[in-house]
ROZAGU-53826 format. One record per residue: z, x, y of N, C-alpha, C in turn; residue in one letter. Coordinates in pm, whole numbers, padded with zeros to 5 digits, always signed. Layout:
# ROZAGU-53826
ZXYZXYZXYa;...
//
This chain:
# ROZAGU-53826
+08489+09987+12515+08469+10074+12382+08534+10008+12298x;+08463+09999+12177+08515+09920+12066+08611+10000+11974x;+08703+09931+11908+08804+09981+11819+08818+09924+11708x;+08852+10002+11589+08869+09967+11458+08976+09893+11428x;+08984+09777+11380+09113+09699+11357+09101+09635+11219x;+09227+09617+11164+09253+09537+11055+09283+09379+11069x;+09183+09294+11015+09200+09149+11033+09177+09096+10902x;+09304+09027+10855+09300+08950+10731+09295+08791+10741x;+09261+08768+10855+09257+08636+10874+09172+08537+10805x;+09060+08601+10756+08963+08558+10656+09018+08515+10535x;+09117+08592+10480+09182+08589+10364+09308+08488+10358x;+09348+08491+10471+09502+08404+10493+09496+08271+10379x;+09613+08260+10317+09619+08162+10213+09653+08025+10304x;+09609+07904+10257+09649+07776+10305+09773+07734+10213x;+09866+07657+10268+09961+07587+10221+09913+07461+10145x;+10018+07405+10093+10001+07268+10010+09949+07165+10094x;+09948+07164+10217+09905+07072+10308+09769+07126+10350x;+09701+07205+10315+09562+07252+10365+09581+07329+10466x;+09670+07350+10569+09691+07428+10675+09729+07573+10635x;+09686+07673+10709+09729+07802+10673+09877+07804+10662x;+09922+07891+10575+10075+07929+10532+10117+07996+10681x;+10250+07958+10715+10290+08023+10829+10320+08183+10800x;+10353+08272+10900+10365+08391+10865+10507+08415+10810x;+10605+08336+10855+10747+08343+10786+10755+08320+10640x;+10644+08201+10598+10639+08168+10462+10592+08286+10381x;+10485+08360+10439+10460+08464+10360+10539+08570+10343x;+10587+08611+10454+10690+08706+10444+10811+08672+10343x;+10852+08536+10335+10951+08500+10234+10909+08536+10115x;+10787+08482+10083+10714+08500+09945+10724+08636+09910x;+10681+08728+09998+10653+08892+09947+10817+08955+09955x;+10935+08897+09999+11055+08973+09975+11089+09017+09850x;+11116+09124+09854+11181+09194+09714+11056+09197+09608x;+10952+09200+09667+10810+09246+09581+10766+09369+09621x;+10672+09430+09542+10633+09549+09582+10523+09511+09707x;+10494+09436+09733+10399+09398+09859+10479+09363+09980x;+10594+09370+09984+10710+09332+10102+10650+09414+10212x;+10632+09343+10328+10614+09422+10443+10659+09356+10551x;+10657+09403+10677+10711+09328+10803+10649+09211+10847x;+10708+09142+10925+10663+08996+10995+10550+09062+11092x;+10611+09161+11166+10511+09214+11265+10356+09269+11202x;+10373+09351+11113+10287+09381+11038+10166+09272+10987x;+10228+09177+10926+10145+09050+10876+10092+08991+10997x;+10165+08967+11121+10106+08903+11245+10009+08972+11296x;+10028+09103+11316+09929+09163+11371+09780+09155+11278x;+09788+09177+11157+09690+09161+11044+09611+09031+11071x;+09697+08950+11071+09636+08798+11062+09555+08775+11197x;+09605+08829+11312+09558+08801+11448+09431+08894+11466x;+09417+08994+11377+09293+09099+11397+09346+09220+11500x;+09452+09231+11515+09511+09322+11634+09574+09436+11575x;+09593+09458+11423+09654+09566+11369+09556+09693+11386x;+09615+09794+11451+09513+09908+11480+09552+10027+11408x;+09679+10033+11358+09713+10160+11282+09832+10116+11173x;+09792+10193+11064+09901+10153+10959+09909+10282+10863x;+10008+10292+10799+09983+10397+10694+09895+10355+10583x;+09881+10458+10494+09783+10405+10381+09856+10326+10279x;+09997+10318+10256+10047+10245+10160+10061+10081+10221x;+10066+10087+10329+10053+09945+10418+09906+09877+10388x;+09799+09976+10412+09671+09938+10390+09650+09890+10239x;+09700+09968+10155+09696+09940+10008+09766+09807+09983x;+09870+09751+10045+09947+09649+10016+09861+09531+10083x;+09815+09556+10188+09705+09449+10260+09570+09419+10166x;+09534+09516+10120+09414+09480+10027+09481+09428+09896x;+09577+09469+09826+09620+09392+09719+09642+09260+09755x;+09723+09255+09861+09756+09097+09906+09651+08996+09921x;+09518+09071+09981+09404+08987+09997+09323+08941+09879x;+09348+09041+09777+09255+09053+09661+09334+08928+09573x;+09485+08915+09590+09564+08832+09509+09535+08688+09557x;+09513+08676+09692+09489+08536+09748+09332+08491+09728x;+09254+08572+09724+09114+08529+09716+09063+08532+09548x;+09146+08610+09472+09117+08603+09335+08989+08697+09305x;+08967+08797+09405+08832+08892+09379+08895+09040+09459x;+08827+09151+09417+08863+09277+09479+08830+09268+09608x;+08920+09301+09729+08898+09306+09852+08900+09461+09875x;+08803+09507+09976+08786+09635+09997+08829+09661+10151x;+08852+09781+10167+08872+09828+10320+08785+09780+10402x;+08651+09784+10378+08534+09746+10471+08561+09585+10487x;+08597+09500+10403+08633+09359+10411+08737+09341+10513x;+08838+09411+10541+08952+09388+10618+08937+09452+10737x;+08828+09536+10768+08834+09594+10912+08715+09555+10979x;+08729+09574+11108+08594+09537+11204+08628+09585+11315x;+08525+09586+11390+08516+09664+11534+08560+09558+11629x;+08645+09568+11736+08670+09489+11810+08670+09552+11968x;+08618+09461+12062+08605+09532+12207+08732+09520+12257x;+08755+09628+12341+08884+09663+12434+08883+09551+12529x;
//
C-alpha cells in the first residue's frame, strides 16, 4: 500500500562546489531563524521519508524550498506517493 510522504530532495540546494549541501550545513544556516527545524526533520524530508509533520513544519519546508528555487513551491510539489 502506498503512503504519502514529504520529499524535498528535488529542491535541495547545492553548495559552492556544486555538490548538494550537507544536512548539517543547512541546519546551521537555519539556526536562530524563523525557519529553524531539526536535523531529523530535514534529513527525513530530503530522503523522501518524512511521513508526518505538523502544519508549522510543513509551512517552513514550503518556504525553505521556495527560497531555494526562487519560485513558489506548493504542498503538491513536495509530496508524493511512496510504496511501503
